[in-house]
Every structure is written in structure tokens, then in C-alpha cells.
C-alpha angles and dihedrals in degrees: 000000000000117000115261121242119237088254089062096045113114095006121129088262091055093051093044091052090049092049092046088051089056103267097129093173088076090068087075089063091055089046090053091051100045109025097086099046092042092049091047093051093048091046091053091050100044097029095212123102093207094050091043092055091051095044093047089054089046090051093052091047089054090047092050093048093044098044094093089060095044103122100183094240085139130019117284088241091057091045095051092045089051090055092046092046093050092044093051096042094048090048092053093045089058090057094050102209120193114244131195115265121215122202115252090230091057091056094045091060095055118099124209088239091059090049092051092046095050094044092050103042109081131058116282100249093048092043091050091052092049091047091050089054093047092045089054089062094056122091111263096251091054092045090051092050093052092046094048092047101043105021101034091031094225115171123241089254092051090048090051090052093045097047102030091235124126119260091246090050089052091052092050092047093049090049091051094043091053088053091048090052089050091052091048093049091048090050090050090050090049092049090047091052091051091054094052 
């Protein structure tokens, strides 16, 4: 094995090579780096702290077991997010929650400008709370896509690798999910106005 340059020291690649060479203590370094963002993503998808704890542990067990076969055909970050995404989505699918349906026609009539205006108009704390509520009404795979794209700042290509969907499919889904969020927020505003 060639010596690593100082630029490569303590990167994911460095730790993975050390683990694959038998230095299991290096797994703790990867855990330190990824446990919080992975747990946060899973929590936002499954919406239960208890389940998120269990699924995050499950994810890291899968990562640990699969590390010897990690080829590096994508970044380690993308690989670990793919495992977390699949673990969270399959868990939620087993529970079969009911999610709000929005008429196709409602989504067709929404412009990107309206979406941008609504999402940018209220103060951040209030907007975050409203978004959290609206996100909770989306199916878990849609919620995960939005969170990975905006919150984890994953690229379209990374999302394609994580989810197994094509890049063009991801773009279409993100476009539709933004419109769904808009429709949900508008519905929430309407319901709030009715209760005043």
C-alpha cells in the first residue's frame, strides 16, 4: 500500500484503509464524524427518537459489516447516506403511515415564483416550524429527498447514487415536492385563517 500524503491523512479514505487493514479502532473516528448527521436525517424521516436511535445503530452496523466490500466507486459520505436512507425508508414502509394526498391539478397550477415567495416571506423560526409541520405530511421518501438536497446539501448526482433514481427523475421529484410543500403551507395558512 502506497504511503498517504498529508492531504489524505485523516480523510474518510485514510480511516477506511486503516480499518480494512485491520485497525478497527479507526471506526470510532468515522462514527464521530457521521453519527450526528446520519441520526438527524433518520430522525427527520421516521419522526420517532426511539426508532431513529435504533435505525442509526442499524445503519452503522451495516456500514461496519460492509466496509470490507466498500470499493470507493462513490464517496464514503454518499455510500453511508445511501445505507441510512434505505434503512429509514424501509422501516417506515413497514409501518405504512397514511400521508396527505394532494390533487394533481392543485400542483399543476403552482408556479415556481409562488413557491419561492411563500417559502421566503416569514421570519426564519416561524418558517422552520411551518416547514417541519408540512414536511411531516409528506411520504418519507419525499421528505428524505428534500432533506438530503437542502439540509445535507447533496448534489443531484449524489442523490441519484443514494436513492438509486436517475438524475432527471430526482430533478422532477424535487420540483414536485417543492410544489407539494407550497400546497401544504397554503392549506395550513387557509386553516389558520379559518380559526381566527
